[in-house]
C-alpha positions as CSV (number, residue, x, y, z in Angstrom):
1,X,33.0,111.5,77.7
2,X,33.3,113.5,74.5
3,X,30.0,114.0,72.6
4,X,30.4,114.9,68.9
5,X,27.8,116.7,66.7
6,X,27.7,117.0,63.0
7,X,27.6,120.2,61.0
8,X,25.4,120.6,57.9
9,X,28.1,119.0,55.8
10,X,28.2,115.9,58.0
11,X,31.6,116.7,59.4
12,X,32.1,115.9,63.1
13,X,32.3,119.1,65.2
14,X,33.7,119.5,68.7
15,X,31.7,121.6,71.1
16,X,33.8,123.8,73.4
17,X,32.8,126.0,76.3
18,X,35.2,128.9,77.0
19,X,34.8,130.5,80.5
20,X,37.0,133.6,80.5
21,X,36.3,137.0,82.1
22,X,38.6,138.9,79.7
23,X,36.3,139.5,76.8
24,X,39.0,140.3,74.3
25,X,40.9,137.1,75.1
26,X,37.7,135.1,75.1
27,X,36.7,136.4,71.7
28,X,40.2,135.8,70.3
29,X,40.3,132.2,71.6
30,X,36.7,131.6,70.3
31,X,37.6,132.9,66.9
32,X,40.6,130.6,66.5
33,X,38.7,127.6,67.8
34,X,35.8,128.3,65.3
35,X,38.4,128.6,62.5
36,X,39.5,125.1,63.6
37,X,36.0,123.9,63.0
38,X,34.7,123.9,66.6
39,X,31.4,125.0,67.9
40,X,32.2,127.5,70.7
41,X,30.1,128.9,73.5
42,X,31.6,131.8,75.6
43,X,30.6,133.0,79.1
44,X,32.5,135.6,81.2
45,X,31.9,134.6,84.8
46,X,32.2,131.5,86.9
47,X,28.6,131.1,88.0
48,X,27.4,131.3,84.4
49,X,30.2,128.9,83.3
50,X,29.3,126.3,85.9
51,X,25.6,126.6,84.9
52,X,26.4,126.3,81.2
53,X,28.7,123.2,81.7
54,X,25.9,121.5,83.7
55,X,23.1,122.4,81.2
56,X,24.7,121.3,78.0
57,X,27.1,118.6,76.7
58,X,30.6,119.8,75.7
59,X,33.7,118.0,74.4
60,X,36.1,120.4,76.2
61,X,35.9,123.2,78.8
62,X,38.5,126.0,78.7
63,X,38.4,127.6,82.1
64,X,40.2,130.7,83.4
65,X,41.4,130.1,86.9
66,X,40.5,133.6,88.3
67,X,36.9,134.3,87.5
68,X,34.2,136.6,89.0
69,X,31.9,134.4,91.1
70,X,32.9,130.7,91.1
71,X,36.6,130.3,90.2
72,X,37.9,127.8,87.7
73,X,39.2,125.4,90.3
74,X,35.8,125.3,92.0
75,X,34.0,124.8,88.7
76,X,36.3,121.9,87.9
77,X,36.0,120.4,91.4
78,X,32.2,120.6,91.4
79,X,31.9,119.1,87.9
80,X,34.1,116.1,89.0
81,X,31.9,115.7,92.1
82,X,28.9,115.6,89.8
83,X,30.7,112.7,87.9
84,X,31.1,115.0,84.9
85,X,34.4,114.0,83.3
86,X,34.4,116.5,80.4
87,X,38.1,117.4,79.7
88,X,39.2,120.7,81.2
89,X,42.0,123.0,80.0
90,X,42.8,125.5,82.7
91,X,44.1,129.0,81.8
92,X,45.7,131.1,84.5
93,X,47.9,134.1,85.1
94,X,49.4,132.3,88.0
95,X,52.6,130.4,87.4
96,X,53.5,128.8,90.7
97,X,54.1,125.1,90.8
98,X,51.5,124.7,93.6
99,X,48.8,126.3,91.4
100,X,49.6,124.1,88.5
101,X,49.7,120.9,90.5
102,X,46.5,121.8,92.4
103,X,44.7,122.3,89.1
104,X,45.8,119.0,87.7
105,X,45.0,117.1,90.9
106,X,41.5,118.5,91.2
107,X,40.8,117.1,87.8
108,X,42.0,119.4,85.1
109,X,43.4,117.7,82.0
110,X,45.9,120.3,81.1
111,X,47.1,123.7,82.3
112,X,48.3,126.7,80.3
113,X,49.9,129.8,81.9
114,X,49.2,133.3,80.5
115,X,50.6,134.8,78.4
116,X,50.4,132.0,75.9
117,X,50.5,131.8,72.1
118,X,47.3,130.9,70.2
119,X,49.3,128.2,68.4
120,X,50.2,126.5,71.7
121,X,46.6,126.8,72.9
122,X,45.3,125.1,69.7
123,X,47.9,122.4,69.9
124,X,46.8,121.6,73.5
125,X,43.2,121.6,72.5
126,X,43.8,119.3,69.5
127,X,45.9,116.9,71.7
128,X,43.1,116.7,74.4
129,X,40.4,116.1,71.8
130,X,42.5,113.5,70.0
131,X,43.2,111.7,73.3
132,X,39.5,111.6,74.3
133,X,38.5,110.4,70.8
134,X,41.0,107.6,71.1
135,X,39.8,106.7,74.6
136,X,36.2,106.6,73.4
137,X,37.2,104.3,70.5
138,X,38.9,102.0,73.0
139,X,35.9,102.1,75.3
140,X,33.5,101.0,72.6
141,X,35.6,97.9,71.7
142,X,36.7,97.0,75.2
143,X,35.8,93.4,76.0
144,X,35.7,93.6,79.8
145,X,33.8,96.4,81.5
146,X,34.5,94.9,84.9
147,X,37.8,93.8,86.3
148,X,38.0,91.7,89.4
149,X,41.3,91.2,91.2
150,X,41.1,89.5,94.6
151,X,38.7,91.6,96.7
152,X,38.9,94.6,94.3
153,X,36.2,95.1,91.7
154,X,36.5,97.9,89.1
155,X,33.4,98.7,87.0
156,X,34.4,100.9,84.0
157,X,30.9,101.6,82.8
158,X,29.6,102.8,86.1
159,X,33.0,104.1,87.1
160,X,32.8,102.5,90.5
161,X,35.3,100.7,92.6
162,X,34.5,98.2,95.4
163,X,36.9,96.6,97.9
164,X,35.5,93.6,99.8
165,X,32.0,94.7,98.7
166,X,32.6,98.2,100.1
167,X,32.3,101.2,97.7
168,X,35.6,103.2,97.5
169,X,35.3,106.8,96.5
170,X,37.8,107.9,93.9
171,X,38.4,111.1,92.0
172,X,38.1,111.1,88.2
173,X,41.9,111.0,87.7
174,X,42.3,108.3,90.4
175,X,39.8,106.1,88.7
176,X,41.4,106.7,85.3
177,X,44.8,105.8,86.7
178,X,43.5,102.7,88.4
179,X,41.6,101.4,85.3
180,X,44.7,102.2,83.1
181,X,46.8,100.0,85.4
182,X,44.2,97.2,86.0
183,X,43.4,96.8,82.3
184,X,47.1,96.1,81.5
185,X,48.3,93.9,84.4
186,X,52.0,93.3,84.6
187,X,52.9,96.1,82.2
188,X,55.4,98.5,83.7
189,X,54.7,102.3,83.2
190,X,57.1,105.1,83.7
191,X,55.8,108.2,85.4
192,X,56.1,110.2,82.2
193,X,54.1,107.5,80.3
194,X,51.4,107.7,82.9
195,X,51.3,111.5,82.7
196,X,51.0,111.3,78.9
197,X,48.2,108.6,79.1
198,X,46.1,110.0,82.0
199,X,46.8,113.7,81.9
200,X,47.3,114.0,78.1
201,X,50.8,115.6,78.2
202,X,54.2,114.8,79.4
203,X,54.3,117.6,81.9
204,X,58.0,118.0,82.6
205,X,58.6,118.2,86.3
206,X,55.2,116.8,87.2
207,X,56.2,113.3,88.0
208,X,55.3,113.9,91.7
209,X,51.7,114.3,90.5
210,X,51.7,110.6,89.5
211,X,53.4,109.7,92.9
212,X,50.7,111.6,94.9
213,X,47.8,110.0,92.9
214,X,49.3,106.5,93.4
215,X,49.9,107.2,97.1
216,X,46.2,108.2,97.5
217,X,45.1,105.2,95.5
218,X,47.1,102.9,97.7
219,X,45.7,104.5,100.8
220,X,42.2,103.7,99.5
221,X,42.6,100.2,98.0
222,X,45.5,98.6,99.8
223,X,45.2,96.9,103.2
224,X,48.7,98.1,104.0
225,X,49.8,100.9,101.7
226,X,53.4,100.4,102.7
227,X,53.2,96.8,101.4
228,X,50.9,97.1,98.3
229,X,49.5,94.1,96.5
230,X,47.7,95.8,93.7
231,X,49.8,98.7,92.5
232,X,53.4,97.7,92.6
233,X,56.6,99.8,92.4
234,X,59.2,98.7,89.9
235,X,62.3,100.3,91.4
236,X,64.1,102.6,89.1
237,X,61.5,102.3,86.4
238,X,57.9,103.1,87.5
239,X,54.8,101.1,88.5
240,X,52.7,98.1,87.4
241,X,49.5,96.4,88.3
242,X,49.6,92.9,89.8
243,X,49.1,89.9,87.6
244,X,48.0,87.6,90.4
245,X,44.5,86.2,90.8
246,X,43.1,88.2,87.9
247,X,39.6,87.4,86.7
248,X,37.6,89.3,84.1
249,X,33.8,89.6,84.1
250,X,31.8,90.9,81.2
């Protein structure tokens, strides 16, 4: 979750960690983020980046994919395994579809391929921070921290899922996707809407990322994934969560 700090004037300031081994690029990115009013920390190798992310609270991590020591994908993967859901913007010189999809599915919130314009980078950063702020505002006013549907129990505060009293292990994005569905039963979402809500951008051509996450969710929570009862397909449109047997618990 995003944690905000105040500067001396009382203005809310976002804390961002930049992990980039190219010092000139790191300095350029940091300079523009500071001009935007952010508090920025910079490290130049993966091991230091992972340590910094674990030692302090940040609102956003900007990670280069290829780093000395621990690479960006491994940093992201380890943080998600630690139940650290700080947003991650991945930077990379690689441009293959496999690299992009892998980064997103491991838990990155967005992906920017080098070379990129500073204007585009700042736009992505603003969008991620705006989305997280909106999410946090919804979280503080949400009436039901636990959703129960049949044998499925989703606890949003503990970020845990149980099926027939058995704990189900989900990735950060799988949990976000499941909660997004379950908190709005019966509402039909297109793949692009889900990409925008869960990943923060309408990544053109990434609809299969939604499909793969839903397939993995179904494999974990459905008794028969080929005949789902929780996450339903609306043919030609998208997906929705069942409205049957829904009980809320505070």
